[in-house]
ZAKOLVO-931613 format. One record per atom (N, C-alpha, C): residue in three letters; x, y, z. Coordinates in steps of 0.05 Angstrom, whole numbers, plus 5000, padded with zeros to 4 digits. Each point is the difference from the previous one (the first is absolute). Layout:
ZAKOLVO-931613
ALAXYZ...
END
This chain:
ZAKOLVO-931613
MET508446945337MET499050215020MET500650264987ILE497850144995ILE499950274994ILE500550245024GLU502050134998GLU500650215020GLU498750294992THR499250155014THR499050254992THR501850235019PHE500450214987PHE501250195014PHE499750284987GLN500450225018GLN499850254987GLN502950154995ARG500650044976ARG502850134998ARG499950304992SER501550145020SER500150314995SER502350074984LEU499650154978LEU502150074981LEU501150305003PRO502250054992PRO501350285001PRO498450184989ASN498149944979ASN498550264991ASN497550045014GLY499349865026GLY498250075015GLY497649804997THR499849844976THR498649814998THR499849765018THR497949865008THR500049745010THR498349794984LEU501549784996LEU498749804982LEU499349765019SER497749925001SER499449735010SER500949754983CYS501249845008CYS501049774984CYS499649725007ARG499549824984ARG500249695006ARG502449894989ALA501549805015ALA502249914990ALA500449745010THR501949814984THR500649745008THR502949974998GLY501249795007GLY503149944997GLY501550155016LYS502949915002LYS501950135016LYS501150244988SER500550185019SER501150264988SER503049924992GLY501250164982GLY502649904990GLY499749844976GLN498049864993GLN500149834977GLN499150194976PRO500149944976PRO499850134975PRO496850105003LEU499350214992LEU498050175005LEU497850024979MET497449915003MET497950064981MET498150155011VAL499050204984VAL498350225007VAL497649944983PHE497350025013PHE497849934985PHE498150285006LEU499250144979LEU498350234996LEU497049924990HIS498050095018HIS497449944994HIS498650254982GLY497649984990GLY498650204987GLY497550065013PHE498250134984PHE497350105011PHE498049764990PRO498249985019PRO499750045027PRO500949815022GLU502049934991GLU501349795017GLU501850115027ALA501749815010ALA501850065020ALA502149755000ALA502050035016ALA502349855004ALA499149725003PHE497749925016PHE499349755004PHE499449824977ILE499450104974ILE500049834979ILE501749854994TRP502650065012TRP502349864991TRP500849785018ASP498549975021ASP500849795019ASP500949744993GLU498749904982GLU500449714991GLU503150024988LEU500650194984LEU502550044986LEU502250065019LEU499150175020LEU502150025021LEU500949785014GLU498349815002GLU500949755017GLU501249824978TYR499450014979TYR501349834980TYR503150084997PHE500150214993PHE503050044995PHE501950055024ALA498750005023ALA501550015026ALA501449745001GLU498549804989GLU501049705005GLU502549964986PRO501649855016PRO503049934985PRO499749894978ALA498249854991ALA499349804979ALA499850214971HIS498750255009HIS499250214981HIS501650224998GLY502549965013GLY501550264999GLY501250095029GLY498349965016GLY500450105029GLY500550315000TYR498150154986TYR500450285001TYR498950155025ARG501150225004ARG498450195019ARG497950154986CYS497349935005CYS497950084983CYS498750255020VAL499650224988VAL498250275009VAL498550104982ALA497549995009ALA497850154986ALA498750245014PRO500550224995PRO499250255016PRO497050074987ASN498650125017ASN497750164992ASN500850244991LEU499650064973LEU500750264991LEU499050275017ARG501150224997ARG498750205014ARG497550024996GLY498150085017GLY496950024997GLY498349765001PHE501749755004PHE498549765002PHE500249915030GLU498349845008GLU499649905024GLU501450145025LYS502049925014LYS500650165025LYS503050194988SER500249994977SER502550204990SER499350294999SER502050135003SER499250325002SER498450054975ALA498350175004ALA497750094984ALA499750314996PRO501950134991PRO499450304997PRO497750064985THR498950245002THR497350034986THR500350234976GLU502450044997GLU500850184977GLU500449854976VAL498450094979VAL500549824974VAL502849964990ALA501050255004ALA503350024988ALA501749825017ASP499449905021ASP501649805016ASP499649724992TYR498950004976TYR499849724990TYR501249964967LYS501650194996LYS501750024975LYS501949764999ALA500149874977ALA501649775002ALA502750005014HIS501550204991HIS502650035014HIS500049945027LEU498250105014LEU499949995029LEU499049725011LEU498649824984LEU499349735009LEU502749864995ILE501550094976ILE502449864995ILE501950035022GLN500350245008GLN501950065023GLN499349845026ASP497149985006ASP499349845021ASP501349694998ILE499649884976ILE500949764995ILE503049995001GLN501650204991GLN502749984999GLN501150035028GLN498750185019GLN500949995031GLN499449775013LEU497949864993LEU499449765014LEU502049804995VAL501049974974VAL501649804990VAL502650065013ALA500850245003ALA502250055014ALA500149915031THR498049975011THR499649915028THR500149705001GLU499849874976GLU500049724997GLU502249874985SER501650164987SER502449884987SER502050165002ALA502749845005ALA502550175011ALA500750194973ASP499449894979ASP500950144971ASP497750194991GLY497950005011GLY497950144992GLY498849914973ALA500449734993ALA499149874977ALA498249765004MET498449944980MET498349765003MET501249794980ALA498949725007ALA500649844982ALA498249994979ALA497150065007ALA497850034982ALA497950195012LEU498750084981LEU497850245007LEU497849904983VAL497749915016VAL497949874991VAL497250215005ALA498950034977ALA497750225006ALA497149974981HIS498550095010HIS497249964983HIS498750295001ASP498450034980ASP497950264998ASP501950255004TRP499350175018TRP500950245008TRP502849955009GLY500449775018GLY502949935007GLY501649984974GLY499149904981GLY501949964974GLY500450254990ALA498550235000ALA500450314991ALA502550075014PHE500049945027PHE502350135013PHE502749784999ALA499449754992ALA502549894996ALA500749994973TRP498850064978TRP501150094979TRP501650274999GLY498850145016GLY501850285005GLY502749955019TYR499849865013TYR502249915022TYR502349854984ALA498949864984ALA502249844980ALA501550154984ASN498750224987ASN500750204983ASN502050175013ALA499050075021ALA501950235015ALA502449905014PHE499249755010PHE502649895018PHE500449724993PRO501349964974PRO500049694989PRO502049885016GLN502050105015GLN501849855015GLN499249885025GLN497650075007GLN498549945026GLN498149754992VAL499349954979VAL498149824990VAL501449744987GLY500349795013GLY501349764985GLY498249894979LYS497449955010LYS498149884975LYS497550175009LEU498449994977LEU497450165002LEU497849794992VAL497750015012VAL498149834994VAL497150175004ILE498750014978ILE497750165000ILE497549874993ILE497650025014ILE497849854993ILE497750194993ASN498950014978ASN498050184993ASN500450255008SER502150144989SER500250275008SER501450134975PRO498950224987PRO501050074977PRO502450154999HIS502049994980HIS502250145002HIS499050294989PRO501450205011PRO499050284994PRO500150074972GLY502149884982GLY500350054973GLY497549914985THR499249745005THR498049854984THR497250115011PHE499850085024PHE497450125013PHE499550254989THR502150184993THR499850274992THR498949944971ARG501549804984ARG499250004970ARG497049895000GLU499149795018GLU497449934999GLU497950175009LEU500550205022LEU498450195006LEU499350244982ARG502050004984ARG500250224979ARG498249924973ASN500649754994ASN499249884974ASN497949784998SER499249865024SER498549774999SER497450055011ALA497850014989ALA497350075010ALA499649785021ALA500649764992ALA499349795020ALA501450025027GLN502450064999GLN501750125026GLN498550185011GLN499350234984GLN499150225013GLN497649965019GLN498149834984GLN497449915013GLN500649825028ALA501849824994ALA501249835022ALA500550125024SER501150214997SER501350225022SER498450225009ALA497850004986ALA498150205010ALA499550015028TYR499749805014TYR499249995028TYR502050165016MET502950054992MET501750135013MET498850315009HIS498250134982HIS498950265007HIS498249975025PHE498449764999PHE498350015024PHE501649965026LEU501949865001LEU501949965023LEU501650295004ALA500350184985ALA501050265002ALA498550235010ARG497249915001ARG497650225006ARG500850085032PRO499450275006PRO500050085027PRO498549825020ASP497949874994ASP498749875019ASP500349694999ALA501749924986ALA500949704992ALA500049835028GLU501250085017GLU500649835026GLU497549955013THR498350225004THR497450035011THR498549814984LEU499749994977LEU498349814984LEU500649715004LEU502749974999LEU501249734999LEU499749865028ALA499850135023ALA499649895025ALA497250005007ALA497950114986ALA497549965007ALA499249724999ASP498049935017ASP498449765000ASP501849694997ASP502050035022ASP501749775000ASP501950004974PHE500850234991PHE501649994977PHE498849864977LYS497250094995LYS498549894978LYS501350024974ARG501150244993ARG501350064976ARG503049904996MET500649865022MET503349895000MET499649714990TRP498249865005TRP500449724996TRP499349944970PRO498850154985PRO499749974969PRO502550044989PHE501950125008PHE502850014990PHE501249734997PHE499349795017PHE501049744995PHE497749814985THR497450045007THR498049834989THR499150054971LEU500350284990LEU499450054973LEU501449884978MET502849925011MET501649874982MET499149734993LYS500749904979LYS499349724994LYS501449825021ALA498549835009ALA500749805020ALA502349824992GLY502249955018GLY502049854994GLY499149714999PRO502049794996PRO499549724999PRO498549955025ASP500350035025ASP498649945020ASP497750205009GLY499050144980GLY497750215008GLY501550255015PHE498250055023PHE500950215018PHE500649855029GLY500749715000GLY500649915025GLY501950065013TRP502350184990TRP501650115014TRP499450235017LEU497450164995LEU498950225016LEU498449895021THR501349855021THR498449895022THR499450195019ALA498449955021ALA499350145023ALA502150155012ASP502449845005ASP502650055016ASP501450264981VAL499949954973VAL501750164982VAL498350285001LYS497049985000LYS498350234996LYS500650195028GLN500449865022GLN500250105025GLN503050165003GLN502249874988GLN502650134995GLN499350214986TYR498750044977TYR499550264983TYR498550185017ARG498149935015ARG498450165016ARG501950215018GLU501949835012GLU501550125018GLU502250204990VAL501149934975VAL501850164983VAL498450254994TRP497449994986TRP498650214992TRP498850165019GLY499349865024GLY499250155024GLY502050215010ALA502349934996ALA502250165009ALA500350284989GLY498550034972GLY499850214987GLY500849984968LEU498450104979LEU500749994974LEU500750244987THR500450215013THR500950254988THR502749984989GLY502449845010GLY502049994988GLY499849854976ALA498749775002ALA499849834973ALA498650214976CYS497750115007CYS499050164984CYS501850234989ASN501950125018ASN501950184986ASN501849944979LEU500449765002LEU501949874977LEU498750054977TYR497649974995TYR498550044976TYR499450394995ARG500250085022ARG499750294996ARG502650134990VAL502549895011VAL502350154993VAL501149914972THR499349804991THR500949894973THR498650104976PRO502150154984PRO498750104972PRO499749814979MET500449725012MET499849784978MET497549895003LYS497750164992LYS497449904995LYS498950074972PRO497949864992PRO499150044973PRO498450285000PRO500050144979PRO498750214998PRO497450025003LEU498550225013LEU497450005007LEU499350144976PRO496749974996PRO498750124977PRO501250314998GLY500450104977GLY501150254998GLY503150065002GLN501149805012GLN502950005003GLN501749894977THR502350044994THR501849904981THR502149835011ILE500949864984ILE502149785011ILE502350175012ASP500750254991ASP502350175010ASP499950005031SER497649915015SER500449995026SER501449815014ILE500749784982ILE501749785007ILE502550044996PRO501750035018PRO503050054995PRO501549794986VAL502350084982VAL501549774986VAL502250075014LEU501349785016LEU502650025013LEU502449944979PRO502350155005PRO502549954986PRO500549695003ARG501549914975ARG500449705001ARG502249945022GLU501950175008GLU501849905021GLU498349975031ARG497550115001ARG498549945023ARG498349725000LEU500649874974LEU498149775000LEU501549744996THR502550004993THR501649764997THR500949895025VAL499549724999VAL500449795023VAL502249784990ASN502349985014ASN502149844987ASN500349775013MET499149975023MET500049715017MET498549784990PRO500749775003PRO498149794994PRO497050005011THR498250034982THR497450065007THR498049814990PHE498149915019PHE498149784998PHE497350144999VAL498050024981VAL497750115000VAL497649764996PHE498550005020PHE497849795004PHE497750144995TRP498649944981TRP497850114991TRP497449834999ALA497950015015ALA497749885000ALA498050144976LEU499449834980LEU499050114978LEU497050095003ASP498649945021ASP497350085005ASP499350265019ASP502350124997ASP500150255018ASP498350214985ALA497550075009ALA498750174986ALA500450315000ALA501950065019ALA500850265004ALA502850084983LEU501849795001LEU502550064983LEU500549784978LEU499450044972LEU499849884982LEU502849874988PRO499649784986PRO502649934986PRO501550114983GLY498950234988GLY501550174982GLY502250145019LEU499750025023LEU502050135016LEU502949875000LEU499549734990LEU503149824997LEU501050104975GLU498950064981GLU501050054972GLU502050215004GLY502649944988GLY502250195000GLY501350045026LEU499449795016LEU501350065028LEU503249964998GLU500649794987GLU503049934994GLU501450264989ASP498650204990ASP501850244989ASP500850125027TYR498849985021TYR501250175026TYR501349805021VAL499449754995VAL501249805019VAL501449794987PRO502350034991PRO501349814983PRO500349725014LYS500649965024LYS500349775012LYS497449875009LEU498049974984LEU497149975006LEU499349694996GLU498049915017GLU498749765000GLU497050065006VAL498249904981VAL497450035007VAL498649715002LYS498149995019LYS498549755004LYS496950125001LYS498749924978LYS497250064994LYS498649775016VAL497850055014VAL498349815014VAL497250004996PRO498749804982PRO497350074993PRO498549915025ASN497250035002ASN498149965019ASN501150085026ALA501250255001ALA500850095026ALA499450305001THR499450145019THR499150285000THR502450165013HIS499450275002HIS501650175015HIS500849925028TRP498249845012TRP500749895025TRP501349745005ILE502149954982ILE500949724996ILE501949965024VAL500650225015VAL501349915029VAL498549855016HIS497550075003HIS498149905015HIS499149744986GLU499349984974GLU499049764988GLU501949774999GLN502250054991GLN502149804995GLN502850055013PRO500150065028PRO502850025016PRO501749824990GLN499649764997GLN502149785001GLN501250054974LEU498350014977LEU501250024971LEU501650275001VAL499150215009VAL501550245001VAL502949975014ALA499949865026ALA502349915011ALA502249864985ARG498649764986ARG502049844982ARG501150094980GLU498850184985GLU500750154973GLU502250215010ILE499750115024ILE501850225006ILE502549845008GLU499849815016GLU502549815008GLU501749904974ALA498649924980ALA501149904975ALA501450244989PHE498750244999PHE501650234987PHE502750065017LEU499749955025LEU502050095017LEU502749804994GLN499049784995GLN502249764996GLN500950064977ARG498850064978ARG500950034971ARG501950245000ASN500050185019ASN501250225000ASN502350055021GLN500749735014GLN501950055023GLN503150074988
END
């Protein structure tokens, strides 16, 4: 049974959350990306709350700007350290020691999970990243790979001042192609049912400005015509290292995030395992949730 609640945080943010499992059990936190929401994790929340699969307390917040979470309008309110602070304060309400047994994240959620794991390693027992680039390799590929620059060009559309208006028009006509223009998974687009579409309409109908502000605030975008790669910051190495056991789950048919992002990842993440999944796209959590759950469980068991 999925429980839903609103959690008010000391920094003034309120996060709408979905959760399973008993309070006081080891905590797993799940972070979604764009254009998704916390509901994408429902099957995994139920899986890992079962005693046979660890009996975890599982919590999936909607990030600020998504669903019914706080959605400040200022672009600067979406800087990474503020979203990391949201998650840190949420964890403090769910865990007596302010720590997680595991942090699982996809897409933009992964961007904040990488940063969280670097800044607060004592609070993250194990890290699971699903198709979300590490900032070190993403910077390299945005600066040096024409293919990744082209694959990431959509970020500039989402950063336009009128992006949310364009995206919401005609029953979110421009949103659905984020899913359907990628190569279909092994079961086609069968996961994109009428019920799932309605869940997305409800999330997007609550507002898209916060989601678009993630693209407006980040300097990690490919250079526009006439720009140089110098607009892309290069972070110091101490901001990039992640030292806890880390499992990177990578669907190889992701049209936006190319496999080159995995190259050299072990230089930043010494305790790294990588699972490459052919015939799966960026939306693998929707496409193959049971495979994702089993692989995460096996990783957690290997690193007990």
